[in-house]
Residue, then its C-alpha position, 0 to 999 in steps of 0.5 A: m282912118e284919113d280925114t280925107k277918105l271918101c265916105p262909103c255911102g256915095s255922098q262924094i264927101s269925107i267920111q269924117e264930114c258925112c257918116l262918121p258923126y252920126i255913127q261915132e258922135h251919135l248925133i241925130v240923123p235929120t232925114a231917112e235918107k241920111l239914116m239909109r247911108s249912115r247904116f250902109t257905112a256902118f255895114y262898111l265898118h262893121d258896126a253892129a251896135y249902130l245898126y242895132k241901135t237905129t233899127h226900130v224897137s218893134q223890129k229888134k226881136y228879129t234880130n241881134k247884134s251878132d247877126i248883124l256883125a256876121w252879116a256885115q263881116q261876111n261881105t265886102w261892101q263896095k257902094l250904095e247907089i240911092l234910086n229914090s227916096t221920099e220923107n219915109t222910104v229909100e230905095f237903094k242898091a248895095y253892091f258887095l261881094d259875098e263870102n265867096k268874092i262873088p258880086q252881089i247887089h242887095h235891092e231894097k225899098s226901106t221904110f223908116i219912122l221918125f220917133q222921138n226925134n230920131w229916125f229908125y229902120v223899120d223894114g224893107k221890101f226886097y227886089 
């Protein structure tokens, strides 16, 4: 991957300086919004391990890495639009092409929790 490639999360900075350090180097993500951005990038990269790792333990019984990977791979992730964020919530729209190449928009308000100095995805309200 080129160092100058813009991050899929929409930050307008390189992926190497934006989300990859959290995904590949396991750096601590400082905010819920940055976690949301890095999770979108992980979907884009099909990194189910990161997505599973950043899901709060209370929610892991509802999902598994193979389901996450299947969802990530069957879609072509295009862009992320952050609509609103607070300390522990992020409302966003994720644009993607489904497995039939039909444009879709996933609109969600996600809730995150700071636990042992790490942010985790808890759940989301879908619109």
